[in-house]
N, C-alpha and C positions, 0 to 999 in steps of 0.2 A: 772640621772645617777652617778655612783660613779667614785672615783680614779684608781680601778682596769680594769673599761671597758674602759676608757679612751684610757688606755696603750694599749689595744687591738683594737682597734676602732679608728686610728688618726684621723678619721671624723666626731667624735661623738659628740653630738649638743655641742654647746656654752653654749645652754642655761641651767642650771641647772634643774634637774628633782624638781618636785615640791612634797612636801609631802602633804601627807595623814592627813587630818584632824582629830582630836582623839575627839575632842570634838565640842559643838554651840558656845563656847569661841572666838574661833582663830578669828584673825582679819586680813583682807585683810590693804597689807601698804597705809598710804594714801599719797596721789599724791604730787607731789611738781612741783613750778612753774621753770623756768630755773636759776634762783639766789636762788633753794634753801627753797624759803618759801614755807611751805605747804597751798595748793590749796583747798583742801577738806580731810574729814575723811570718811570712807568708812565705812557703818553696818558687823557686825560680820557675818562670813558666818556660814549655818546651820552645823549643825551635822552630815548631807551627806554628807559634800564636800568632794572630794579626792582630789583636782587640782584645782588651779585657773591658769585663763588663762589672762596674762595681757598683754596693749599695751607696745612697746619697750620704751617710754615714754609719760610722761603724752601728749604732744603736739599732739601724733600721736591715742592716746584713742578716737574710735568712740562714738557719740555721746549720742548711745543707752544703752552704758557700761562705764561709764564714768569710774567708780571702775573696772573693768575687768568682768571675766566671773567665774561663780561658776562651777565646774563640778560635779556636785551631780548620787549616785551611789544607787538609791530608786528601790527593789522587782527588781534587773535584768536588769534595764531600766538605762541606761546612759538620763541625763537633764540637757540640758544648761541652764543656769539663770544670765541674768544681775546683777550684785550685786551693789545694790542704794549706793548712799552717803548719809551719819549719815542727819537728821534733813527732808529728806524725806518723803510724805504724806506714813503713815504705809499702804499699797497697798502691794498685792503678788508678787513677782521681778516678771522679764519680763520672760517667757520662751524663747529663743532666737530657742532650738531645740532640740529634743531626740527622741532616736533608742537604740537600744543593740549594746550592746559592741558585736566583735568579739568574736565568738563563740567558739575558741580555748584559751579564756582567763579564761573559768570554770565562774562556779555561782558564785562565789566571787569575781572576778579578781586578783585569787590566781598566777595566772602564768603570770600577763601583770605588765607593771608600765605604767603609762598615765600623760604626761605632753604638753602642747603647747601654744600659743600666740594668742591674738584676734588684726586683724587689718582692712583693708578695705575689706579684703575676708570675712567676718565674724572671728567664732571661728576656728581653726586650731587643731585637737588635734594627738598626736601621740602616740600610741601604740605598746609598745614593749612585742613581747609575749617572756619570758625567756625559755630560753634551756636547755636539761637534762647533758650537758655535762660540763657547765659552764655559768656566766651569762653574757654570751653575746648572745644578739637576737638570734631564728631561723627565725625569723618573723617581718617586723615592719609595720604596719599599716598608714595610715593618714587618719582620720577622718573630714566630715564638714560638711554644715548645706546647704540645699534647703529648701524652703518653710516650717522652721520647722522644715525639716528632716532629724536626722544625721545618715551617713553612713558609713562605711568604706572601703578603697582599699588597697590590698596588694601594698607595693611598693617596696619588694626585691623578685628578680626573677631568674635563671638561678646556674647556681655550685655555693657553696661559696668559697672562697679563704680560705687557710688554712695558721694559723701563731701560731708555739709554737704546731702543734699537735693538735690544737683546730679549729674546723669552725669558720671564724670570719664575714661570710656571703658577697653575690658579691660585686667585683669592681665597680658597675656602679646599681644605686636605681634609685626609681622616686623619685622626689621631685616636689612640689607645687609651683608654680608661677601665678601670677596674669598676665595675656595676658589682655592687653587691657580692663582691670579692672574685667576679668575673668579667674574663677581657670583653671590651664592646670598643668599637672602631667607629668614631662619631664625628660628625663634620665640623671643623676647627677654623678660625679667621688665623691665614698668613701671612694677609699682607694688608695694607690700608684699605684697598678699593674694599675690600670684606665688609668697612663700615657702610658702604652703599650697596655693595648687592648681596644678593641672596644665595646661600649653596645653589650649585645645579643639578638639573635630575638626575646627574651619573651621580652625583657624589651623594647622595641623598638616597638614591638606592642599592647604594653599597655600603651605608651607613647599619648597624648592629650588628650581632652576635654575629662570632665567624666559628666555623670547626674544621680541622684536620683533619683530612685524611689519606686516602692513598695516594689519593689523584692531587694533592697540595690542600691551598687553603679556600674555602668558599663559605658565602654569606645565608645565615640560616635563620636570622629573624631580623624585624624590622628597627632600626633605631629611633621610632617614634615611641616605642612602647616603651621606650626606657627612663626613666625619671632622672633630670640632670641632677637634683637634688643627692641622689645616692648615686652618682658616677664622681669618680676622681681622677685629675688627670694625672697622667703615669708620668708627663713631660712638662718643664716648665715654658717650652716653648718647641713647636717641630720645627722640620726641616722646607 
């Protein structure tokens, strides 16, 4: 995300967009202890890496991916690999999940930006589809993994708001939450209008737990049955 988009979308992610890697010499940032001392150095990511998904702090890094997760794009497929630490045996990096990108991103992802994090729910990837009017997205997808299968679900529903004659997306959107250790997509405010508008019927209907099958992601349970005090947001802000 860049500065101009942040001005148009007040609730844009606090996490910076992760840049595409241009060579196989790019290096994951080394981990650090609470006192700032280096804890481990991480192996370089491959030339196919387009984004790096990191835990919010070294102490939160999952055991299977202490150096984060590399998001690769190879022959039209997105692949999530655990980035190994330097000195580990020279074995292929563990594949956490794989699957196609949202179709509207184009064959080379030329119409989308991708970024995300990795936490107790596994890799979580946001994909913002660029619009023709401005740099504001026209749709944002969330990707996650189940049984090593990566799939995406749209998070924007209903009519978009307008700011300075530009469509800036809906006031409410779906956001990922950890509810009793499982992923749920719940309505979350993303624009100031959300203080005076209720979530649309479309976003309420799509809220709840989702599953990933052979045909992609689909909702399986209503968000109305989930207790908010048992759910933790996985992002501090959403796009």
